C-alpha positions as CSV (number, residue, x, y, z in Angstrom):
1,M,-27.5,22.8,-24.7
2,T,-28.7,18.9,-25.8
3,V,-26.2,15.9,-24.6
4,I,-24.7,15.2,-28.3
5,D,-21.9,13.4,-30.1
6,T,-19.0,16.2,-31.1
7,P,-16.6,15.0,-33.3
8,D,-13.9,17.9,-32.9
9,V,-12.9,16.8,-29.4
10,S,-9.7,17.0,-26.6
11,L,-10.1,13.5,-26.2
12,D,-10.0,10.9,-29.0
13,S,-13.4,10.1,-29.9
14,N,-12.9,6.0,-29.2
15,V,-12.1,7.8,-25.2
16,G,-14.3,6.2,-23.4
17,S,-18.2,7.4,-24.2
18,H,-17.3,10.8,-25.2
19,G,-20.8,12.6,-26.1
20,E,-22.5,9.7,-25.9
21,P,-24.6,9.3,-22.6
22,T,-23.7,6.0,-20.6
23,T,-26.7,5.5,-18.3
24,N,-30.8,5.8,-20.0
25,N,-31.8,7.1,-16.3
26,P,-34.4,9.8,-16.9
27,E,-33.1,11.6,-13.9
28,V,-29.4,11.5,-15.0
29,L,-30.2,13.0,-18.1
30,A,-32.5,15.9,-17.4
31,W,-29.9,16.7,-14.5
32,V,-26.7,16.7,-16.6
33,A,-29.0,18.3,-19.8
34,E,-30.0,21.0,-17.7
35,V,-26.6,21.8,-15.7
36,A,-25.0,21.6,-19.3
37,E,-27.2,24.3,-20.7
38,L,-26.8,26.6,-17.6
39,T,-22.8,26.6,-17.8
40,E,-22.5,26.0,-21.7
41,P,-19.5,23.4,-22.2
42,D,-18.7,22.9,-25.3
43,Y,-18.4,19.2,-25.1
44,I,-20.0,16.5,-22.6
45,H,-17.5,13.5,-21.9
46,W,-19.4,10.6,-19.7
47,C,-16.9,9.2,-17.5
48,D,-16.1,5.5,-17.9
49,G,-13.4,5.1,-15.2
50,S,-11.0,3.4,-17.8
51,Q,-7.2,3.2,-18.0
52,E,-7.2,4.3,-21.7
53,E,-9.1,7.9,-20.1
54,W,-6.8,8.1,-17.7
55,Q,-3.8,7.5,-20.3
56,A,-5.8,10.4,-22.0
57,L,-6.5,13.0,-19.7
58,T,-2.7,13.0,-18.2
59,E,-1.5,13.4,-22.1
60,E,-3.5,16.1,-22.4
61,L,-2.9,18.1,-18.7
62,V,0.8,17.3,-19.7
63,A,0.8,18.9,-22.9
64,T,-1.5,22.1,-21.0
65,G,1.3,22.1,-18.6
66,T,-0.8,21.2,-15.7
67,L,1.1,18.4,-14.9
68,I,4.5,17.1,-14.8
69,P,5.6,13.5,-15.5
70,L,7.9,12.4,-12.9
71,N,11.0,10.6,-13.5
72,K,9.5,6.8,-14.7
73,D,12.3,5.2,-13.3
74,L,11.9,6.9,-10.1
75,R,8.4,7.6,-9.6
76,P,7.1,5.9,-12.4
77,G,3.2,6.8,-13.6
78,S,3.2,10.2,-11.2
79,F,3.3,13.6,-11.9
80,L,3.2,16.8,-10.3
81,A,0.4,19.5,-10.3
82,R,1.6,23.7,-9.0
83,S,-1.5,25.3,-8.2
84,H,-2.2,29.1,-8.4
85,P,-1.0,30.5,-5.0
86,G,-4.2,32.0,-4.0
87,D,-6.0,27.9,-4.4
88,V,-3.5,25.8,-2.1
89,A,-6.8,24.8,0.3
90,R,-10.5,24.2,1.8
91,V,-11.5,27.9,2.1
92,E,-14.1,27.5,5.5
93,D,-15.1,31.2,5.2
94,R,-16.8,30.4,2.0
95,T,-18.2,27.0,2.5
96,F,-22.0,27.0,3.0
97,I,-24.7,24.7,4.6
98,C,-27.7,26.0,2.9
99,T,-31.0,25.0,4.7
100,E,-34.2,26.3,5.1
101,N,-34.0,27.3,8.6
102,E,-30.7,28.7,10.1
103,A,-31.3,26.5,13.7
104,E,-30.6,23.9,11.2
105,A,-27.0,25.0,10.0
106,G,-26.2,25.8,13.9
107,P,-23.7,28.6,15.5
108,T,-20.7,26.3,14.0
109,N,-21.1,26.7,10.5
110,N,-22.1,29.0,7.6
111,W,-25.4,29.7,6.6
112,R,-27.6,30.6,3.5
113,A,-31.0,29.7,2.9
114,P,-31.3,28.0,-0.5
115,A,-33.0,30.2,-2.4
116,D,-30.9,32.9,-1.5
117,M,-27.5,31.1,-2.4
118,H,-28.6,29.6,-5.4
119,A,-29.7,33.5,-6.6
120,T,-26.2,33.8,-5.9
121,L,-24.8,30.8,-7.7
122,K,-26.7,31.0,-11.2
123,P,-24.9,34.1,-12.4
124,L,-21.6,32.7,-11.4
125,F,-21.8,29.1,-13.1
126,R,-24.5,31.2,-16.3
127,G,-21.4,29.8,-19.0
128,S,-18.4,29.0,-16.6
129,M,-17.9,26.3,-18.8
130,R,-18.1,27.7,-22.3
131,G,-14.5,26.3,-24.2
132,R,-14.0,23.8,-21.8
133,T,-15.3,20.0,-21.7
134,M,-17.9,19.5,-18.8
135,Y,-17.0,15.7,-17.5
136,V,-19.5,13.5,-16.0
137,V,-18.5,12.0,-13.4
138,P,-20.3,8.9,-11.8
139,F,-18.9,7.3,-8.0
140,S,-19.2,5.0,-5.3
141,M,-18.4,5.3,-1.9
142,G,-17.7,2.6,-1.0
143,P,-18.4,-1.0,-2.9
144,V,-20.7,-0.6,-5.2
145,G,-24.3,-2.0,-4.2
146,G,-23.1,-2.1,0.0
147,P,-25.1,-2.1,2.6
148,I,-23.2,1.6,3.5
149,T,-22.4,2.4,0.3
150,Q,-23.8,5.6,-1.1
151,V,-23.2,7.2,-4.7
152,G,-23.5,10.4,-6.5
153,I,-22.3,12.1,-10.0
154,Q,-20.1,15.0,-10.0
155,L,-19.9,17.1,-12.9
156,T,-16.7,19.3,-13.3
157,D,-14.7,21.6,-16.0
158,S,-11.5,20.4,-14.3
159,P,-9.7,17.4,-15.5
160,Y,-7.2,16.9,-13.0
161,A,-10.3,16.8,-10.4
162,V,-11.1,14.1,-12.4
163,L,-8.1,12.4,-12.4
164,N,-7.7,13.0,-8.4
165,M,-12.0,11.7,-8.3
166,R,-10.9,8.2,-10.0
167,I,-8.0,7.5,-7.6
168,M,-10.3,8.6,-4.2
169,T,-13.5,7.2,-5.0
170,R,-14.6,3.8,-7.2
171,M,-15.3,5.4,-10.2
172,G,-16.9,4.6,-13.4
173,Q,-19.5,2.7,-15.2
174,A,-20.3,0.1,-12.2
175,A,-21.2,3.4,-10.4
176,M,-23.3,4.8,-12.8
177,D,-25.1,1.4,-14.0
178,Y,-25.9,1.0,-10.2
179,I,-27.4,4.9,-10.6
180,T,-31.0,3.5,-11.3
181,P,-34.2,5.3,-11.4
182,G,-35.5,5.5,-7.9
183,I,-31.7,5.3,-6.1
184,E,-30.7,7.9,-3.5
185,W,-27.6,9.6,-5.5
186,V,-25.9,13.1,-4.2
187,R,-25.7,15.1,-7.1
188,T,-22.6,17.6,-7.5
189,V,-21.6,20.5,-9.3
190,H,-18.0,21.5,-9.5
191,S,-16.4,24.6,-12.3
192,V,-13.5,26.1,-12.0
193,G,-14.9,29.5,-13.0
194,M,-12.8,30.1,-15.8
195,P,-14.5,29.8,-18.8
196,L,-12.2,29.9,-22.3
197,V,-15.0,32.4,-24.2
198,N,-16.7,35.6,-22.5
199,D,-20.3,36.7,-22.7
200,N,-18.7,38.7,-25.7
201,G,-17.7,35.5,-27.7
202,D,-14.3,36.5,-27.3
203,V,-11.7,33.5,-26.8
204,I,-9.9,33.4,-23.3
205,D,-6.3,32.3,-23.4
206,D,-6.3,29.2,-20.5
207,V,-3.6,29.0,-17.5
208,E,-2.2,25.9,-16.2
209,W,-4.3,26.1,-13.1
210,P,-7.8,27.8,-13.9
211,C,-9.6,29.2,-10.9
212,N,-11.6,31.8,-9.6
213,D,-11.0,34.6,-6.8
214,E,-14.4,34.5,-6.5
215,K,-14.7,31.1,-4.2
216,Y,-18.3,29.3,-3.1
217,I,-18.4,25.7,-1.5
218,C,-22.2,24.7,-0.9
219,Q,-23.9,22.4,0.6
220,F,-28.1,21.5,0.2
221,P,-28.7,18.9,2.8
222,D,-32.8,19.0,2.0
223,T,-31.7,17.5,-2.3
224,L,-28.5,16.7,-1.6
225,E,-26.7,18.8,-3.6
226,V,-22.9,20.8,-3.3
227,W,-22.2,23.4,-5.8
228,S,-19.1,24.4,-5.8
229,F,-17.6,27.2,-7.8
230,G,-14.0,29.2,-8.3
231,S,-11.2,26.8,-7.2
232,G,-9.6,23.9,-8.2
233,Y,-8.2,21.9,-4.9
234,G,-8.2,19.8,-3.0
235,G,-11.8,19.0,-1.2
236,N,-13.5,21.9,-2.5
237,A,-12.8,20.2,-6.4
238,L,-13.0,16.8,-5.1
239,L,-16.6,16.7,-4.5
240,S,-16.7,12.9,-3.1
241,K,-14.7,13.7,0.2
242,K,-15.4,16.7,2.8
243,C,-18.5,17.7,1.3
244,F,-19.8,14.2,0.1
245,A,-18.7,12.1,2.1
246,L,-18.9,13.8,5.6
247,R,-21.2,17.2,5.3
248,I,-24.1,15.6,3.0
249,A,-23.4,12.3,4.0
250,S,-24.0,13.3,8.3
251,V,-26.9,14.6,7.1
252,M,-28.4,11.7,5.4
253,A,-26.8,9.3,8.4
254,R,-28.9,11.6,11.2
255,N,-32.0,11.0,8.8
256,N,-31.0,6.7,8.3
257,G,-29.8,6.1,11.0
258,W,-26.1,5.8,11.2
259,L,-23.1,8.0,11.6
260,A,-20.8,9.4,8.7
261,E,-17.3,10.5,10.4
262,H,-13.9,11.8,10.4
263,M,-12.1,8.9,11.7
264,L,-9.6,6.5,10.5
265,L,-10.3,3.0,10.7
266,L,-7.5,0.4,11.7
267,K,-8.0,-3.4,11.9
268,L,-5.5,-5.6,15.2
269,T,-4.4,-8.8,15.5
270,N,-2.9,-9.7,18.7
271,P,-0.1,-12.3,19.0
272,V,-2.7,-15.0,19.5
273,G,-4.2,-14.6,16.0
274,K,-7.1,-12.5,17.6
275,T,-8.6,-9.7,15.8
276,F,-9.6,-6.5,16.5
277,H,-11.2,-3.1,14.7
278,I,-11.2,0.2,15.7
279,A,-11.7,3.8,14.6
280,A,-10.3,7.0,16.0
281,A,-11.2,10.8,15.4
282,F,-8.4,13.5,15.4
283,P,-8.3,17.1,14.6
284,S,-5.3,18.3,12.2
285,A,-1.8,18.5,13.2
286,C,-2.7,15.3,16.4
287,G,-1.1,12.1,14.7
288,K,-4.2,11.0,12.7
289,T,-2.3,9.9,9.4
290,N,0.6,8.3,11.5
291,L,-1.9,6.0,13.2
292,A,-3.3,5.0,10.3
293,M,-0.3,3.4,9.0
294,L,1.2,2.8,12.1
295,R,3.9,0.2,12.7
296,P,3.5,-1.7,16.3
297,T,7.3,-1.6,18.0
298,I,5.4,-4.8,20.6
299,P,6.2,-7.8,18.9
300,G,3.5,-10.1,17.9
301,W,1.1,-7.4,17.2
302,K,0.1,-6.6,13.9
303,V,-1.4,-3.3,12.9
304,E,-3.3,-2.9,8.9
305,T,-5.4,-0.1,7.5
306,I,-8.8,-0.3,6.2
307,G,-8.8,4.2,6.2
308,D,-7.2,7.5,7.2
309,D,-9.7,9.6,7.3
310,I,-13.1,8.6,6.8
311,A,-15.1,6.3,8.0
312,W,-19.3,5.1,7.8
313,L,-20.6,3.3,10.8
314,R,-23.4,1.9,10.5
315,P,-25.7,-0.9,13.5
316,G,-25.4,-4.5,11.3
317,P,-28.0,-6.9,11.4
318,D,-26.3,-8.5,14.4
319,G,-26.5,-5.4,16.5
320,R,-22.8,-4.0,16.4
321,L,-21.6,-0.9,15.1
322,R,-19.8,-1.6,11.4
323,A,-17.4,0.5,9.9
324,I,-16.4,1.0,6.4
325,N,-13.8,3.4,4.6
326,P,-15.6,4.9,1.7
327,E,-12.9,6.2,-0.2
328,A,-10.2,4.5,-2.6
329,G,-7.6,6.6,-1.8
330,F,-5.3,8.7,0.3
331,F,-5.3,12.6,0.1
332,G,-2.6,12.8,2.1
333,V,-0.7,16.0,3.5
334,A,2.9,15.8,2.4
335,P,5.6,18.0,4.6
336,G,6.2,16.0,7.7
337,T,5.7,12.5,5.8
338,G,8.9,10.8,5.9
339,Y,10.8,7.4,6.4
340,S,11.3,8.7,10.2
341,T,7.9,9.9,10.6
342,N,5.5,7.6,8.4
343,P,7.2,4.2,6.2
344,V,4.0,3.4,5.1
345,A,2.9,6.1,3.6
346,M,6.0,6.5,1.8
347,D,5.9,3.2,0.7
348,S,2.6,3.5,-0.6
349,I,3.8,6.9,-2.8
350,W,6.7,4.5,-5.2
351,G,4.0,5.5,-7.9
352,N,1.3,6.2,-9.5
353,T,0.5,8.7,-7.4
354,I,-0.4,12.6,-8.0
355,F,1.6,15.0,-6.4
356,T,0.8,18.6,-6.0
357,N,2.5,21.9,-5.0
358,V,5.4,19.8,-3.5
359,A,8.9,20.3,-4.9
360,L,10.4,19.5,-7.7
361,T,14.0,17.5,-7.5
362,D,17.0,17.9,-10.4
363,D,16.5,14.2,-11.3
364,G,12.3,14.7,-11.3
365,D,11.3,13.5,-8.2
366,V,9.4,15.7,-5.6
367,W,11.0,16.6,-2.4
368,W,8.9,18.6,0.9
369,E,9.8,19.5,4.1
370,G,10.0,16.3,6.3
371,M,10.8,13.5,3.7
372,T,14.3,13.6,4.4
373,D,16.8,14.9,7.5
374,T,19.2,16.9,5.0
375,P,17.1,19.1,2.0
376,P,18.8,18.8,-1.4
377,S,21.2,21.0,-2.2
378,H,18.7,22.8,-4.9
379,L,15.0,22.6,-6.2
380,I,12.4,24.0,-7.9
381,D,9.9,24.9,-5.4
382,W,6.4,24.8,-5.5
383,Q,5.5,27.6,-7.4
384,G,8.6,26.8,-10.1
385,N,11.2,28.9,-8.9
386,D,14.6,27.6,-7.5
387,W,15.2,26.7,-4.5
388,T,17.8,26.4,-2.1
389,P,18.4,25.1,1.6
390,D,19.3,28.7,2.5
391,A,15.9,30.4,1.1
392,D,13.8,32.1,3.5
393,R,10.7,30.1,2.5
394,P,9.6,26.4,2.4
395,A,10.3,24.5,-0.3
396,A,6.9,22.7,-0.8
397,H,3.4,24.1,0.5
398,P,2.7,23.5,3.8
399,N,-0.4,22.1,2.7
400,S,0.8,20.1,-0.6
401,R,-0.1,17.1,-0.9
402,F,-0.4,13.4,-2.8
403,T,-3.0,11.1,-4.1
404,V,-2.7,7.5,-4.1
405,P,-4.9,4.7,-3.8
406,I,-5.0,2.7,-1.1
407,T,-4.4,-0.4,-3.0
408,Q,-1.1,0.6,-2.5
409,C,-1.0,0.6,1.0
410,P,1.5,-2.0,1.8
411,T,-0.3,-2.8,5.1
412,V,-4.2,-2.1,3.6
413,A,-6.4,-4.9,5.2
414,N,-8.6,-7.3,2.7
415,E,-11.2,-5.6,5.0
416,W,-11.2,-2.7,3.2
417,F,-12.8,-4.8,0.3
418,E,-15.4,-6.0,2.2
419,S,-19.2,-3.9,1.3
420,D,-20.9,-5.0,5.0
421,G,-18.0,-3.3,7.1
422,V,-16.6,-4.8,10.5
423,P,-17.4,-4.1,13.7
424,L,-15.8,-1.4,16.1
425,D,-14.6,-3.2,19.5
426,A,-13.4,0.4,20.5
427,I,-13.7,4.2,19.1
428,L,-10.6,6.7,20.0
429,F,-11.1,10.6,20.5
430,G,-7.9,12.6,20.4
431,G,-6.4,16.2,20.2
432,R,-2.9,17.9,20.9
433,R,-2.7,18.6,24.6
434,A,0.3,19.6,26.5
435,T,-1.3,19.7,29.7
436,N,-4.3,17.8,31.7
437,I,-5.6,14.8,29.5
438,P,-3.8,11.5,30.1
439,L,-2.2,9.2,27.9
440,V,-5.2,7.3,27.8
441,S,-8.0,6.7,29.5
442,E,-11.3,4.7,29.2
443,S,-14.9,6.8,29.3
444,L,-17.0,5.6,32.5
445,S,-20.3,4.9,29.5
446,W,-21.3,5.6,26.2
447,N,-22.9,9.2,27.3
448,H,-19.1,9.8,28.6
449,G,-17.8,8.9,25.8
450,V,-20.4,11.5,23.9
451,F,-19.4,14.2,25.7
452,I,-15.4,13.2,25.4
453,G,-16.0,13.5,21.5
454,A,-18.0,16.8,22.5
455,S,-15.5,18.4,24.1
456,V,-11.9,16.8,22.2
457,S,-9.7,20.3,22.0
458,S,-6.1,20.6,21.3
459,E,-4.0,23.8,22.4
460,K,-2.9,26.5,20.3
461,T,0.3,26.8,19.3
462,A,2.7,30.2,17.9
463,A,2.0,28.8,14.3
464,Q,-1.9,29.1,14.7
465,E,-4.3,31.9,15.5
466,G,-4.5,32.6,19.1
467,T,-3.3,32.9,22.0
468,V,-0.1,30.0,22.4
469,G,-2.3,27.2,25.1
470,E,-5.8,28.9,24.0
471,L,-7.8,25.8,23.6
472,R,-8.9,25.1,19.8
473,R,-12.4,23.0,19.7
474,D,-12.9,20.1,17.4
475,P,-15.6,18.0,18.4
476,F,-15.4,14.8,17.3
477,A,-12.6,16.6,14.7
478,M,-16.0,17.2,12.6
479,L,-16.4,21.2,13.5
480,P,-16.1,22.1,9.7
481,F,-17.8,19.1,8.4
482,C,-20.8,18.3,9.8
483,G,-23.5,19.1,8.0
484,Y,-25.9,20.4,10.7
485,N,-26.5,21.9,14.5
486,M,-23.5,20.3,16.5
487,A,-25.9,20.1,19.5
488,D,-28.3,17.7,17.6
489,Y,-25.5,15.9,16.0
490,W,-24.2,15.1,19.7
491,S,-28.0,14.1,20.0
492,H,-27.5,11.9,17.3
493,W,-25.0,10.2,19.0
494,L,-26.8,9.5,22.0
495,S,-29.5,7.8,20.2
496,I,-26.6,5.7,18.6
497,G,-26.0,4.1,22.2
498,E,-29.4,4.0,23.2
499,T,-29.9,1.6,19.9
500,L,-26.5,-0.5,20.2
501,G,-27.0,-1.3,23.9
502,E,-24.7,-3.7,25.3
503,H,-23.5,-4.0,21.8
504,A,-21.7,-0.6,21.9
505,P,-17.7,-0.1,21.1
506,K,-15.8,1.4,24.4
507,V,-14.7,5.0,23.4
508,F,-11.5,6.0,24.7
509,Q,-9.3,9.2,24.5
510,V,-5.7,9.1,24.0
511,N,-3.5,12.2,24.0
512,W,0.3,11.4,22.2
513,F,1.8,15.1,23.2
514,R,1.4,15.6,27.0
515,K,4.3,17.5,28.3
516,G,6.6,18.5,31.7
517,D,7.4,21.3,33.3
518,D,10.1,21.2,31.0
519,G,8.5,21.5,27.8
520,R,9.5,18.1,26.4
521,F,6.9,15.5,25.4
522,L,6.4,12.8,27.7
523,W,5.4,10.2,25.7
524,P,7.9,9.0,22.9
525,G,4.8,8.4,20.3
526,F,5.1,7.1,16.8
527,G,5.2,3.4,16.9
528,E,5.3,3.5,20.7
529,N,2.0,4.3,20.7
530,S,1.1,0.8,19.7
531,R,1.7,-0.1,23.7
532,V,-1.2,2.4,24.0
533,L,-3.3,0.0,22.0
534,D,-1.8,-3.0,22.9
535,W,-3.7,-1.7,26.5
536,I,-6.9,-0.5,25.2
537,I,-7.7,-3.6,23.0
538,R,-6.5,-6.0,26.1
539,R,-9.1,-2.9,28.4
540,V,-11.7,-4.4,25.4
541,D,-11.1,-7.9,25.7
542,G,-11.1,-8.1,29.8
543,E,-7.3,-8.9,30.3
544,V,-6.9,-5.6,32.5
545,T,-9.2,-4.1,35.6
546,G,-7.5,-0.4,34.8
547,R,-7.8,2.5,37.5
548,E,-10.7,4.7,37.6
549,L,-10.0,8.5,38.1
550,A,-12.0,11.5,37.6
551,V,-11.9,11.7,33.8
552,G,-12.1,8.1,33.1
553,T,-10.5,4.6,33.3
554,V,-6.8,4.5,33.0
555,P,-3.9,1.9,33.3
556,A,-3.4,0.9,36.3
557,D,-0.1,0.1,37.6
558,G,2.4,-2.6,35.4
559,E,-0.7,-2.9,32.6
560,L,0.8,-0.7,30.1
561,N,3.3,-2.5,28.3
562,L,6.8,-0.9,28.3
563,D,8.6,-4.0,27.6
564,G,11.7,-2.6,25.6
565,I,11.8,0.9,26.2
566,H,12.6,3.5,28.6
567,V,9.7,5.6,30.5
568,P,11.1,7.4,33.6
569,A,8.6,6.5,36.8
570,A,8.3,10.2,37.5
571,D,6.9,10.9,33.5
572,L,4.8,7.8,33.9
573,E,2.4,9.4,36.6
574,E,2.7,12.3,35.0
575,L,1.2,11.3,32.0
576,F,-1.8,10.5,33.6
577,E,-1.8,12.9,36.4
578,V,-5.2,14.8,37.0
579,D,-5.1,18.1,38.9
580,P,-8.8,19.0,40.7
581,E,-8.0,22.8,39.9
582,L,-6.8,22.3,36.1
583,W,-9.8,20.3,35.7
584,A,-12.7,23.0,37.2
585,A,-11.2,25.5,34.6
586,E,-10.9,23.1,31.9
587,C,-15.2,22.4,33.2
588,D,-15.9,26.1,33.3
589,L,-14.0,26.3,29.6
590,T,-16.5,23.3,28.1
591,E,-19.6,25.3,30.1
592,E,-19.3,28.0,28.5
593,Y,-18.3,26.4,25.1
594,F,-21.8,24.3,25.5
595,A,-23.3,27.3,26.2
596,Q,-23.4,28.5,22.9
597,F,-25.9,25.8,21.6
598,G,-28.8,26.9,23.7
599,A,-31.8,24.6,23.7
600,N,-30.2,22.5,21.4
601,M,-27.8,21.5,23.5
602,P,-28.3,17.7,24.9
603,E,-29.3,17.8,28.4
604,A,-27.3,14.1,28.7
605,L,-23.9,15.9,28.2
606,N,-24.7,18.8,30.6
607,E,-25.2,15.8,32.7
608,Q,-22.3,14.5,32.1
609,L,-20.4,18.0,32.5
610,A,-22.5,17.7,36.1
611,A,-20.7,14.5,36.8
612,L,-17.1,15.4,35.8
613,R,-17.8,18.0,37.9
614,T,-19.0,16.3,41.1
615,R,-15.9,13.4,40.8
616,L,-13.0,16.2,40.7
617,T,-14.3,17.7,44.2
618,A,-14.3,14.4,45.0
619,V,-10.7,13.7,44.4
């Protein structure tokens, strides 16, 4: 199929650049033509990211029933989408790292050889876009042309994905203009896997949420490609996000001396006006979004949001580690988000938001569990059925989402717009631990900090598969997202520390979730976590000395600012208790975990484990 204009199109011919290429880059033109020949779309639309294009696409999806417009008075410019019940989340068991050598992918990734995977994918993609439009979506991760920025193009037959990509990336003509011959760029291809014309030429009726039972999300790091088939949801379809910004970018970062991380970014300003910047990695359900949009409870402190999910870190010309948020929006989990837990997020989604798989109120607004203390008396649930509070099912899917521009966040920092990134003063790691891990501790060195990140874990709850209390490992919160061998990833972190030397940010571990013997949380959490950040920053600034324990440096007596709250002395003591026997058992589990990486395991981390054992015996 050739790339030509077509007069009979689903979008007005004067919208965007439908049919006419918006670049003369021969690499782009040849690639688009090659994918079009394979997938056989009826039309090709070259996206420019304009408001006119947004308007045309939303009108088209409202007409087909994919989008439901919300009440303009309550939620202006916003829409609700309901996915197929079988297409509601990332599918990690269908996510593959495709490298020539299986050891390159490592034991924590699903691996397939590139040739084998292409042999599987090609028949699936052949004709997969018949009857549909293929959208050419150029996007920039970070400000166009910035020193940490990377660019890519997604080809997709999902207008829903196009709309979300416009929110989540800097999508449009500026990105396409930057992709000139010789520029490194990432090629991503996505199809929902439901052609509207079959092999016999028969027309198939479309559905509100097209998808396919067979799904593949495949990363090819050696060729900087992503191929995703069968799903229209989230990170399976928005290939800029986990696929590019973490799995592919982590390999790009390893090869070029930087880091692509599953981290939030914050700007902190202390009461005397001095600013600091931190990055933090947290596994799911560990308070990451709440911290990214924290409202401090300590007078005089200001917290501003730079990013809530992904950060790219690169040593700058001054020798310090600088960071950007490569994304342009929030793809947030709705359930549990409310004014009592995350008022900043709630203030961000006032309008211009796409909600997916939440409930619909009778007055045309949205609702989900945790949004308000009392649910409405009647809703239409995420599958389009009537719902009342006595129903035995949730109104919103547990993984329901909102997609909103970061510029609508009332606490967004001006630094989000800067291309050079911000210098990092501290890096935080955290998990959900009822035992062992102190409220906050500083690592004893960069290598010890990498050891902490490599051994991050959360305790499983009754809602998760496995034994309650069993440790669920998620090193650096990157377990599903590292595009190569995790042990080699740890080695790369160690080498970055050697590069940074004395300019390296300090590394801390935090744990908001420690519980007493009676099962209650010992720390109030939420906005009060600003008191932990206060100590971290004063530690970075040399204002407090701390006290050294076997697991790191923790606040000395009186150093944690508790003005205005009451934490019983016994609870405070327990928040920092280090039980040598329990920790020795944890060391055994860590040794067992490290053993799976075999010869790739960096010796420096084995040395850190041995040193921890020695310190514990000296307690």
